[in-house]
N, C-alpha and C positions, 0 to 999 in steps of 0.2 A: 594430609588432606582428609577432610571430613565431608562426605556428601550429605547435603541437607534435603534435597528434593530432586526428583526426576520426573519430567513431563514429556511423554512420548506420544506424538500424533503422527504427522508426516515427518517432521524433524524431531530431534531429541534436544531438550533443554535441561541441563543439570546445574543446580546451584550447589556451590561447595565453598568451604572455608579452608584456608591454608595456614600452616605455620612454617616458618623458615628458620633454619639454624642461623644464629647470629642476628635474627630480626628481619622484618620485611624490608625489601628494597624501597628506597625513597619513592613516594608517589604511587605505590601499589597498595590497593585495598586488600585486606585478607578475605573479603567476601566477593566471590567471583561467580561467573556463569559461563558455561561452555555450550555451544550449539553446533550440532552436526547431524548427519543422516546415517544412523547406525542400525544395523539389523536388516533382515530380509524384507520387511514391510517398507522400510524407508529407502532401500537400495535403488529402486527405479527412479526416485526423485533426488538422488544424491547430486545430480548436476545443478540443482537449484542452489546448493551451498557455495558453489564457486563464485558467482557474481556477488553474492552478499559478502563473502570473505574479502573479495577484491575491493568492494566498496569501502569496507572498514580500513583496509590496508592503504588505499591510494586516494580516496575521495572524501571520506568523512571529514577530515580536517580541512582540506582546501575549500570545500563547499561552505563550511561554517554552519551547517545545519545542526540543530539540536538533536542528538541521538545518543545511543549508548557510548560510553567511553571505552574504546577498545584497547586491549593489552597484547593480543596476539591474533593474527589472521593468516591463514595459509590456504592455498588452493592448488589442486593438481592439474597440470597441463594435459596429462594423459586422460584422466577420467572426468575432469570438470568438477569433481567434488571439492568441498571446502569445509573448514572448521575454524571457529574463532572463539576467543575468550574476551569477555567484557566485564565491566563492573556489574555488581548485583544491585540494581536500583531499589529493590524491596527493602534491603537492610538499611538504606538511607532514607526511608520514609516514602519512597515512590510507589506507584501503583500502575499496573497494566489495566487497560480498559477493554470492554467489549460492548456489544450492542445493547446490553442490559444496563450499562453504566449511564448515569445521567450526564449529559453533555449539552451545554448551552450554545446559543448562536454566537455569543461573544467568545466562547472557547473555540468554536469552529473557526472564527476569524483569526484567533491567535495561532492556531495550528496551521492555517493557511499562510501565515507569515513565514513559516518554515518551508512550505512548498515554494513560496515566492523566492526565498533565498536559494533553494536548490535549483529552481528553474532559471533564475537569473545567471547562475554560474554557467549553465550550459546553453543559454539562449543563443541561437544562431549556429549552434554546433561547432564550437572551437575545437582545436586539436585535443584539448584535455578530455573531451568526451567522445573521441573518435576511435577508441580502442575496440577491437573486435568483440570483446566480451560484453560491450554495451550495445551491440547490434539490436535492432528491433526484433522482437520475438513473440508478438501476439499470436502468430500462426502456430507456435509450438503448443499453445494451450490445448489444441484439439488432439494432441497425441494421446491424451489419457481420457478426456471426457468431452462431450459435445451435446448435440441435440437430444439424444436419447436420455442422457442424465438430466438435462433441463426438464424434459417432459415428465420424467419420473418424479422430480422434485415438485413440479406444478401439480401433479396428480396426487401427491402424498400429503401428509399432515403439515409439512413445512410450507406447502404452497397454498394453503387455504385462504390466505389474505392477499394473494397476488392480484393486482388490479386487473379487472376483466379486459380493459383496453390494451393491456400489455401482455396478456396471457397467450403468447404465440411462440412456442419453442423454435419452430422453423425460422420465423422472422428474426428472432433474437440471435440464433446461430448465424444467419446470413449477415446480420448487422455486424457481428464480430469479425466475420471473414472480410467484410468490406473495410473495416478499420485496419485489419491486418495487411490488406493490400494497398493501403494509402502510401503514396510516396513521400519522401522528405519534402518539407515545404515550410511556409511561414508558421511560426509558433512551435517549431520542433525544438526540443531541448533534452536534458536528462530528466527522466521522470522516476518516481518511486515505483509506480506500476500496480500497487495494491493498497490504495489509500483509504481503506475503510477504518472505522473507529477502533477496531481491534488491533490495529497497528500503530496506535498512539499510546504513549504512557505519560502519566503525570509524574514529573520528577519531584524530589523532596521539597522543592520550592513552590510546588503547585502549578508550574508552567508545563504545557504540553511539549512533547518531543516525539520524534518518529522512530519506528523500529521495523524490523522484518523487511530486509532489502533484497529478497530473493528475485524479485521481478524488475529490479532497476534496469533501465535501458534508455536508448534514445527513442523519443516519440513525442506525441502532441501534448501540450501542456493541459488542455481541457480534460484529458483522460483523468488526471489526478484531481483536478478541482471539482468537476461535477460529481465524480464518484465520492469524494471526501465529504462534501456538504450534504449530499443526499443520504449518506450512510451514517453520519455522526449525530445528526439531530433528528428529532421526531418529525413526522409528517406535518403535524400541526404547527410546530415551530418553523419548519421550512416554508410552509405556505404563507406564514406571516412575514418572514424576514429574510428569505434566502438571497435576495439581491444584495443585502448589506455585506455578507462575507465576501461575495464576488467583488464588490466595489473595493473592499479593503484589500483583497489580493492584488487588484490592478494598481492600487496606490502603492503597495509594497514593491511591486515590480518597478514602478517609476522611481521609488526611493533607491533602488539598486542600480539605477541608470539605464533601465530598459524602456524602450519606446513601446509601452503597453498597447495591446489591441484596442481598437475602438469598441464601444459598448455593444453594438449589434453583433460584431464578430465574436466578442467575448461571451455573449449570451448564447450564441449558437454553439460555441465550444463547450460551454457548461452543459448544454443539452446532450451533446455527444458523450460527455463523461458519465452521465447518468446511465446510458445504455451499456457502456463498458462495465460499469459496476454491477449492473443488473445481470449481465452475463456471468461475471465472476462468481456471483452467489447462486446463479442458476446451476452452475456445475459443481458446487461445493457439496461434499458429502461427509467429510471427516471432521465435523464441528458439531457442537451441541445443537440439537434440533431447534430449540427455542431461539437460539441466536440466528440460525439460518432463516427461520420464519420471520423474525423481526426485520432482517435486512432485505429479504425478498419483498416484504410489504413496503418498506420505505423506498427502495430503489424502483420498484415497479410503479409506485404512485408517482414518483418524479418523472419517469419515462412517459406515463400516461398523461400527466398534467401538461407536459411540454412537447408532446409528440416527438419524443426522442428518436424514434425510428426514422421519421422524416428528416431529422437533422443529419442522420448518418447517410440517408439517401436510399433507404429500403422501404 
């Protein structure tokens, strides 16, 4: 085994190449990537690895969603920690994205097709998504960060472009707690849970796929969709055409046999999703500041434009 790169933030991602005596097993690429939570800094977050590993082990194939091709995934019942090995998409011409990557309205619609595929699989919460490890867990986000972190971000360099109408850390934290207390109901399904542009990669064929499943859970579909659109495209593009990706998503749901929500309900769900995404980046600290700044600007602008707080009920 030859290690080619190691990226450590909260999780550790290591790219490596293997050689096998007698040659590689059929179907196995020599270029792989392992992800886990190693070391003292990552240890408090090791529980995030369990759901992601279980997703790759049990749901990636049945859902049919475009994601990394997994070769091994394991999770500990005792600690909740998980580790998994996937293909290395970079060696095949793929690329991981972030908020500084160009992403068009058409691309956002295409990646929403994958969310529609995922959501259709869990729509109505069949037994396949009733496992305890998929329980709603928005409330757990407050275990590490909350209103104080949001206020610090708003007051610091990453918060200079936050929309004035949305610059209310207490209200944002209250909105997230309100979402966390919402009971199961119409539109609940399996969601990705962290649907920003940095959790999209372009495969070698140029088509988008989804990655980073730490927050996969049962919850409301609008959380993924509003968050995704408002984070992936620029504010200017969103203001011109944000309804088009949402219409595309609803059409994709119908294509998968789901009785999609009516437009007014879908639009309200979209508004809610922008608030969830705004909170997620309000509590973010271990990411390049320029990325946090861009996403706080985009998501706050969407919340302000559509009175997202009112959609949540705060």
